[in-house]
TORTOR-148211 format. One line per 10 residues: number of its first residue (from 1); their letters; for each residue x, y, z of C-alpha. Coordinates in steps of 0.02 Angstrom, whole numbers, plus 50000, padded with zeros to 5 digits. Example, Ala and Ser with C-alpha at 12.3 -4.5 7.8 and 13.67 -1.06 7.14 Angstrom:
1> as> 50615 49775 50390 | 50684 49947 50357
END
This chain:
1> mlqaigltsa> 50674 47238 51994 | 50625 47127 52100 | 50587 46963 52094 | 50529 46813 52233 | 50548 46645 52154 | 50472 46484 52205 | 50442 46582 52403 | 50411 46405 52533 | 50429 46461 52730 | 50487 46329 52866
11> prrglraavn> 50314 46236 52926 | 50279 46245 53102 | 50238 46069 53211 | 50060 46031 53163 | 50043 46161 53050 | 50079 46194 52866 | 50185 46311 52779 | 50104 46480 52787 | 50180 46543 52611 | 50201 46361 52503
21> dltfetrpgh> 50298 46435 52323 | 50256 46600 52307 | 50345 46685 52122 | 50308 46850 52064 | 50387 47001 52023 | 50379 47170 52030 | 50431 47297 51909 | 50550 47492 51933 | 50400 47610 51906 | 50248 47540 51945
31> vtallgapgs> 50187 47509 52110 | 50138 47318 52183 | 49997 47281 52289 | 50023 47117 52380 | 49824 47058 52422 | 49759 46922 52524 | 49627 46914 52672 | 49706 46919 52870 | 49830 46772 52864 | 49865 46728 52713
41> gktaalrlml> 50063 46751 52722 | 50063 46909 52652 | 50200 46983 52813 | 50263 46814 52785 | 50309 46820 52610 | 50387 46974 52619 | 50486 46891 52804 | 50561 46791 52684 | 50608 46908 52549 | 50672 47005 52669
51> eldpgrgvty> 50788 46851 52734 | 50737 46869 52913 | 50627 46696 52928 | 50690 46539 52860 | 50626 46441 52710 | 50662 46446 52519 | 50685 46517 52343 | 50734 46666 52323 | 50699 46839 52296 | 50836 46959 52175
61> frgrpmhrip> 50835 47132 52214 | 50903 47222 52059 | 50996 47056 52045 | 51037 47032 52194 | 50974 46947 52338 | 50977 47005 52522 | 51145 46951 52592 | 51231 47009 52452 | 51180 47200 52447 | 51333 47275 52538
71> hparevgvll> 51232 47435 52623 | 51035 47371 52608 | 50980 47514 52683 | 51055 47593 52537 | 50970 47464 52422 | 50787 47424 52507 | 50696 47525 52629 | 50604 47414 52731 | 50433 47417 52849 | 50339 47309 52971
81> gdvpghpvrt> 50264 47360 53105 | 50284 47524 53210 | 50431 47603 53241 | 50538 47528 53367 | 50610 47686 53460 | 50632 47759 53638 | 50479 47838 53660 | 50570 47979 53733 | 50677 48022 53602 | 50639 48131 53469
91> argqlrmlca> 50605 48107 53285 | 50748 48206 53249 | 50837 48122 53367 | 50777 47951 53324 | 50813 47961 53120 | 50964 48021 53183 | 51015 47898 53247 | 50983 47769 53113 | 51058 47899 52982 | 51239 47821 53094
101> aagvpatrad> 51191 47687 53075 | 51170 47669 52863 | 51280 47792 52863 | 51233 47928 52750 | 51239 48121 52835 | 51121 48198 52963 | 51067 48313 52860 | 50982 48179 52786 | 50871 48171 52959 | 50812 48316 52908
111> ellelvglag> 50747 48310 52736 | 50622 48177 52747 | 50552 48284 52907 | 50519 48397 52759 | 50476 48268 52660 | 50342 48167 52746 | 50267 48319 52849 | 50336 48309 53001 | 50465 48482 53006 | 50395 48542 53136
121> lggqrigtls> 50352 48390 53252 | 50559 48359 53254 | 50565 48403 53424 | 50409 48271 53492 | 50438 48141 53579 | 50398 47967 53445 | 50290 47916 53604 | 50143 48070 53575 | 50151 48039 53432 | 49975 47975 53322
131> lgmdrrlala> 49944 47831 53234 | 49969 47943 53069 | 50124 48016 53122 | 50192 47848 53210 | 50166 47812 52994 | 50230 47925 52934 | 50406 47933 53029 | 50425 47737 52996 | 50427 47780 52797 | 50538 47922 52839
141> sallgdphtl> 50641 47764 52914 | 50617 47682 52759 | 50707 47832 52645 | 50846 47871 52739 | 50951 47764 52613 | 50876 47837 52468 | 50850 47651 52434 | 50774 47610 52267 | 50654 47475 52338 | 50518 47484 52466
151> vlddpaegla> 50453 47307 52556 | 50278 47393 52659 | 50187 47297 52770 | 50003 47366 52773 | 50051 47532 52762 | 49879 47632 52778 | 49819 47497 52924 | 49690 47598 53008 | 49744 47779 52934 | 49615 47905 52909
161> pregcwlhgl> 49582 47927 52712 | 49651 48077 52703 | 49797 47986 52775 | 49815 47838 52653 | 49780 47973 52504 | 49947 48041 52565 | 50022 47897 52581 | 50001 47855 52439 | 50015 47967 52346 | 50183 47948 52407
171> lqahaarggt> 50205 47786 52344 | 50169 47813 52159 | 50285 47978 52186 | 50413 47857 52237 | 50385 47735 52083 | 50375 47892 51960 | 50537 47924 52016 | 50574 47733 51950 | 50582 47648 52080 | 50530 47499 52136
181> vlyttadpke> 50363 47497 52269 | 50291 47323 52348 | 50154 47353 52492 | 50016 47210 52578 | 49860 47255 52589 | 49662 47147 52633 | 49583 47309 52547 | 49587 47240 52369 | 49490 47417 52331 | 49644 47522 52414
191> aaraadhvvt> 49742 47395 52262 | 49638 47440 52162 | 49616 47644 52191 | 49846 47638 52235 | 49943 47513 52136 | 49984 47487 51965 | 49983 47312 51979 | 49933 47176 52114 | 49975 47002 52172 | 49846 46912 52234
201> idggrlvadq> 49902 46808 52379 | 49789 46653 52449 | 49849 46507 52597 | 50010 46587 52563 | 49989 46541 52351 | 49971 46659 52209 | 49803 46668 52157 | 49816 46789 52016 | 49960 46928 51955 | 49855 47045 51847
211> dvgdfsrtrl> 49888 47216 51815 | 49776 47348 51906 | 49640 47369 51756 | 49617 47151 51728 | 49628 47199 51920 | 49483 47284 51920 | 49373 47221 51801 | 49381 47016 51843 | 49404 47047 52051 | 49269 47227 52042
221> rprvavrtph> 49087 47239 52016 | 48985 47391 52053 | 48821 47377 52130 | 48700 47456 52213 | 48663 47483 52397 | 48517 47492 52463 | 48471 47496 52646 | 48254 47462 52713 | 48180 47407 52842 | 48086 47288 52680
231> aarlaavvsr> 48217 47205 52643 | 48154 47067 52562 | 47970 47126 52511 | 48110 47247 52399 | 48221 47119 52347 | 48042 47011 52289 | 47988 47128 52195 | 48156 47179 52108 | 48216 46986 52049 | 48044 46971 52008
241> earaarrsve> 48019 47147 51839 | 48203 47060 51835 | 48158 46906 51776 | 47983 47022 51684 | 48105 47106 51556 | 48215 46996 51558 | 48403 47095 51614 | 48527 46997 51748 | 48522 47082 51922 | 48550 46978 52066
251> vvteaggrla> 48500 47038 52228 | 48603 46987 52397 | 48560 46999 52560 | 48646 47078 52695 | 48634 47079 52882 | 48562 47256 52949 | 48416 47275 52791 | 48537 47303 52674 | 48530 47253 52516 | 48658 47231 52357
261> vygstcaeig> 48625 47260 52199 | 48710 47182 52021 | 48660 47233 51906 | 48534 47382 51907 | 48546 47536 51951 | 48476 47692 52080 | 48360 47796 51986 | 48297 47591 51929 | 48313 47554 52101 | 48238 47692 52181
271> dtafrhglpv> 48073 47700 52034 | 48037 47513 52098 | 48019 47537 52268 | 47926 47705 52268 | 47798 47601 52129 | 47790 47462 52255 | 47788 47620 52414 | 47925 47575 52539 | 48017 47665 52617 | 48209 47683 52568
281> hqladevgda> 48313 47748 52689 | 48509 47736 52580 | 48534 47705 52393 | 48722 47735 52342 | 48824 47674 52195 | 49014 47544 52255 | 49092 47429 52225 | 49120 47240 52269 | 49233 47112 52296 | 49191 46970 52174
291> gptaprggms> 49329 46877 52264 | 49502 46815 52234 | 49466 46711 52091 | 49600 46691 51958 | 49554 46752 51819 | 49616 46656 51649 | 49820 46664 51596 | 49822 46745 51779 | 49786 46598 51886 | 49922 46497 51990
301> paepagatdp> 49940 46285 51962 | 49917 46276 52146 | 49750 46343 52147 | 49600 46287 52100 | 49489 46429 52001 | 49350 46486 52089 | 49437 46519 52236 | 49356 46637 52380 | 49391 46753 52494 | 49334 46729 52640
311> agstgpegpv> 49369 46898 52719 | 49313 46983 52549 | 49224 47157 52614 | 49106 47220 52544 | 49063 47379 52637 | 49027 47547 52569 | 49170 47641 52518 | 49120 47749 52349 | 49167 47699 52170 | 49362 47660 52143
321> drtdsvdpad> 49436 47778 52063 | 49662 47843 52076 | 49719 48015 52201 | 49873 48070 52167 | 49901 48182 52319 | 50116 48214 52331 | 50218 48297 52191 | 50328 48182 52119 | 50470 48317 52098 | 50460 48338 52257
331> laapgsgegp> 50533 48163 52298 | 50744 48134 52256 | 50769 47989 52119 | 50783 47846 52255 | 50945 47737 52225 | 51071 47756 52126 | 50944 47836 51998 | 50921 47682 51868 | 50747 47656 51824 | 50659 47553 51712
341> gdprpvvqas> 50799 47548 51611 | 50908 47450 51749 | 51035 47349 51645 | 51042 47201 51789 | 51002 47025 51745 | 50841 46959 51754 | 50855 46794 51837 | 50692 46676 51777 | 50637 46525 51876 | 50634 46342 51811
351> gtepalpirr> 50558 46205 51866 | 50701 46086 51891 | 50794 46185 52007 | 50792 46140 52172 | 50745 46274 52296 | 50889 46386 52369 | 50886 46388 52556 | 50833 46567 52636 | 50970 46559 52781 | 50918 46684 52948
361> rpargplhpl> 51053 46765 52949 | 51135 46866 53093 | 51085 47059 53100 | 51230 47166 53029 | 51297 47324 53134 | 51298 47496 53122 | 51399 47567 52978 | 51438 47715 53103 | 51433 47637 53279 | 51514 47736 53374
371> ryelrrllgv> 51408 47913 53301 | 51289 47768 53330 | 51286 47763 53519 | 51350 47928 53559 | 51174 47980 53457 | 51072 47830 53578 | 51141 47876 53720 | 51115 48084 53682 | 50959 48067 53630 | 50838 48029 53778
381> rtttlimaav> 50844 48114 53954 | 50892 47991 54049 | 51062 47993 54072 | 51063 48156 54098 | 50925 48154 54235 | 51059 47967 54281 | 51198 48103 54279 | 51116 48228 54407 | 51051 48123 54511 | 51210 48049 54554
391> lvvsvgfsvl> 51293 48243 54557 | 51140 48274 54713 | 51164 48100 54791 | 51348 48122 54805 | 51369 48293 54859 | 51242 48273 54985 | 51370 48100 55076 | 51519 48230 55056 | 51439 48362 55149 | 51391 48216 55270
401> lartghaslp> 51541 48120 55283 | 51643 48256 55310 | 51538 48340 55434 | 51568 48155 55557 | 51743 48185 55529 | 51765 47964 55519 | 51802 47977 55358 | 51966 48018 55241 | 51964 48159 55092 | 51965 48012 54963
411> kvlaawpsll> 51803 47927 55000 | 51735 48102 55102 | 51757 48167 54875 | 51682 48001 54815 | 51556 48003 54930 | 51565 47808 54994 | 51479 47795 55170 | 51554 47617 55235 | 51388 47559 55231 | 51336 47557 55073
421> plppaavgag> 51443 47428 54958 | 51482 47566 54794 | 51482 47744 54793 | 51353 47841 54698 | 51434 47884 54544 | 51478 47664 54501 | 51301 47617 54510 | 51268 47770 54420 | 51386 47713 54293 | 51348 47498 54293
431> llgalsfgde> 51153 47572 54270 | 51228 47665 54090 | 51316 47547 54062 | 51172 47422 54074 | 51066 47539 53976 | 51192 47542 53818 | 51133 47370 53770 | 50950 47322 53885 | 50881 47489 53783 | 50938 47388 53631
441> frypalasgr> 50866 47256 53662 | 50706 47314 53743 | 50708 47439 53567 | 50778 47356 53439 | 50818 47481 53309 | 50944 47398 53208 | 50840 47264 53180 | 50672 47264 53214 | 50632 47129 53103 | 50739 47008 53211
451> gtvprrlgll> 50662 47106 53368 | 50876 47071 53433 | 51053 47157 53440 | 51174 47113 53300 | 51335 47064 53382 | 51468 47159 53293 | 51630 47184 53397 | 51636 47358 53303 | 51487 47384 53417 | 51543 47313 53550
461> laklvvsagv> 51680 47413 53540 | 51584 47583 53527 | 51458 47547 53647 | 51625 47482 53799 | 51731 47664 53738 | 51552 47783 53764 | 51526 47731 53909 | 51690 47720 53977 | 51699 47902 53912 | 51548 47929 54028
471> avvlalavvl> 51586 47830 54183 | 51779 47919 54175 | 51664 48106 54129 | 51536 48054 54329 | 51715 47987 54404 | 51770 48172 54388 | 51636 48267 54404 | 51579 48197 54577 | 51747 48251 54632 | 51751 48401 54548
481> vsaetlrlvy> 51571 48463 54611 | 51615 48389 54783 | 51798 48475 54813 | 51711 48646 54795 | 51573 48581 54878 | 51631 48560 55039 | 51768 48726 54986 | 51625 48818 55004 | 51540 48744 55159 | 51703 48688 55284
491> ghdwihvppn> 51807 48850 55219 | 51997 48835 55085 | 52094 48756 55177 | 51969 48583 55213 | 52052 48526 55061 | 52226 48454 55035 | 52287 48329 54906 | 52340 48175 54960 | 52535 48122 54909 | 52458 47984 54814
501> sislgvswva> 52322 48065 54722 | 52400 48015 54561 | 52354 47810 54610 | 52207 47831 54695 | 52144 47928 54541 | 52154 47780 54417 | 52084 47697 54570 | 51956 47794 54581 | 51945 47784 54357 | 51963 47591 54349
511> ltvgcawagl> 51792 47592 54494 | 51698 47659 54394 | 51746 47640 54209 | 51745 47455 54266 | 51555 47459 54350 | 51504 47533 54169 | 51574 47413 54065 | 51501 47247 54191 | 51339 47343 54188 | 51329 47349 54003
521> laagvfrvat> 51433 47174 53982 | 51291 47078 54081 | 51144 47193 54010 | 51212 47085 53820 | 51239 46899 53891 | 51071 46906 53944 | 50963 47053 53865 | 50886 47145 53985 | 50942 47284 54087 | 50891 47231 54227
531> agvaavlavp> 51037 47095 54247 | 51177 47234 54218 | 51113 47325 54367 | 51137 47157 54472 | 51283 47093 54423 | 51370 47274 54447 | 51338 47238 54633 | 51363 47070 54649 | 51558 47147 54650 | 51554 47213 54815
541> vlvvplvqkv> 51437 47111 54890 | 51459 46941 54795 | 51655 46945 54721 | 51754 47057 54842 | 51707 46928 55002 | 51775 46776 54901 | 51910 46859 54841 | 51976 46933 54997 | 51959 46748 55099 | 52100 46707 54941
551> ltvpgsrpvt> 52213 46857 54959 | 52194 46833 55126 | 52254 46668 55135 | 52426 46610 55253 | 52559 46620 55202 | 52525 46703 55026 | 52690 46775 54953 | 52686 46954 54900 | 52735 47030 54751 | 52833 47150 54811
561> glpgrfrelm> 52956 47226 54655 | 52859 47155 54484 | 52888 47298 54390 | 53056 47287 54420 | 53069 47088 54302 | 52952 47148 54176 | 53063 47263 54148 | 53184 47142 54139 | 53087 47011 54012 | 53031 47174 53897
571> wprwphetdr> 53108 47202 53746 | 53120 47311 53691 | 53155 47393 53888 | 53031 47484 53942 | 53092 47660 54049 | 53115 47663 54224 | 52998 47783 54228 | 52862 47665 54191 | 52914 47553 54329 | 52790 47693 54428
581> wvavamgvva> 52633 47660 54316 | 52668 47498 54327 | 52653 47479 54500 | 52487 47594 54506 | 52402 47474 54416 | 52456 47306 54505 | 52397 47396 54671 | 52229 47418 54594 | 52215 47271 54519 | 52256 47182 54702
591> hpvgaalals> 52158 47311 54780 | 51995 47174 54834 | 51866 47289 54754 | 51999 47301 54610 | 52022 47095 54599 | 51828 47071 54586 | 51804 47193 54481 | 51941 47114 54340 | 51880 46948 54389 | 51699 46980 54352
601> lsvlvfayll> 51758 47095 54195 | 51843 46913 54114 | 51697 46807 54173 | 51575 46931 54068 | 51685 46954 53902 | 51698 46768 53908 | 51511 46715 53914 | 51492 46881 53794 | 51622 46786 53670 | 51526 46608 53698
611> tslhgrarwr> 51393 46680 53670 | 51418 46763 53519 | 51499 46614 53441 | 51361 46478 53492 | 51214 46586 53412 | 51330 46584 53244 | 51369 46413 53293 | 51174 46361 53267 | 51131 46513 53120 | 51267 46376 53022
621> sqsaagsgqa> 51175 46240 53078 | 51008 46270 53048 | 51081 46336 52865 | 51153 46172 52823 | 51013 46070 52878 | 50922 46213 52756 | 51045 46149 52617 | 51013 45988 52638 | 50817 45999 52628 | 50839 46115 52493
631> s> 50964 45971 52385
END
């Protein structure tokens, strides 16, 4: 059961509210169409139900508002627009990534690909899918959590008749298993064919709330479509004969030599044209749209009877019939399997109760953030291409540096020429870290309706862990591949293990991980991958010279013996072997690049936390303002 009570959108400056006091309900086991012309407030109403936009009112999904549902993807399946996926990600990879976000097994992706008819196209990239295939993938995304309720915004828009027939058959199958389906449409004939119940709105207000039978009788009228080069003469003849025979016939002249004749038949119009020698180029039975006039007992108090739809459809679409092309047995039971007998309480609207404010709450993070981040990272070939490019460039630099003989062995293995501010491995790690958040904001799969990325601690920690792991793998791969290449080119006796290999290794790994984190945090703060790359390059170009000036101040005191003094202060005392690792860590931080990177990371972490807290504070202030208005 879906119940929308008193939905009213927040009016923008100089504009009226897109939705005004809209109340209706959708029953389980039924497909309900929210019908209205373009701009009538259909999409705004859905966004209010899903608490994506601020306003007033409340929507109950089986007795609970959206923010009270622990796992929304398992209760409500949503389709708003196209699939917000990376264009080079495959359809199967997209669904498996969303499975991790919804907390369902990855095998659910293959089941849904089979259900929506994309089993053979799971390896195809999203950017190459046709409109029909894209809608099938979007519907599969909405069904991932096996939800009880489906909320779909114009799912059949732009689809071919065959695709639309399949789509509505699938919706009917979901409803036949006890689910609740609500979708929007601007075509009254489509609503009559595919829905069990039709809710008509105009100007954001309720016009009619009817079963499909009552809707067809009051909204749709049979007519005869005629196309002739003598439309005016034929209209006059038909009207004259109807008056003579005392029959109620209405003739409407349309553009392009078309006539719409109500109250007659094709045979009668054809005989009349033949008797008067008028040629006819088209003669067909149609169903015309009479406009959103509210029937008796179904009219909203706020809308006068006889309201018309300026965008009513009058094109020929043939007779209205209901077609189900999907077997209900092919669709798994939605939600928990509860059907029309759902025991949850029914909430009744009361005109004396104040309207509750609808608060736009922060987006929720994935239920399995680490698995989600791994799917996101490995689901596109960009990661592989960047790592391969880094290895190739690093090997080339290592060979050239070893040939000149002027660079030290650590510099050669790290492929770090003195002319470059950072080695290729550090730049590649920073780029991958920047794309971790940059792609999220560019293709917001986690919060497509909000167009943003949830700032959750679990998601941030998962991104930090995965980016650090990738940076470590990249750093080790560069050193090992460079060493093997140098052995192959210059012989086995050229490379030796330096005595301070441990401190050099720690410094090398810390550099790549720090660059990856700098790119990730900067992209999260500024919401674009370019900012992450700029932050990585700014460390050696801007921050390192500043740190060098501070560290080389005349009269600065050394910190020799600091690990031992730390051990004396700690309780319990750490062993003496730990002093060596503390000294290595202090050496990394004392280096100008290490100090600059640590300073940059501290600033970026503070900026990320500040922007997150500012967003939450703004949301709470808006919520408080909405509560004050409602009271």
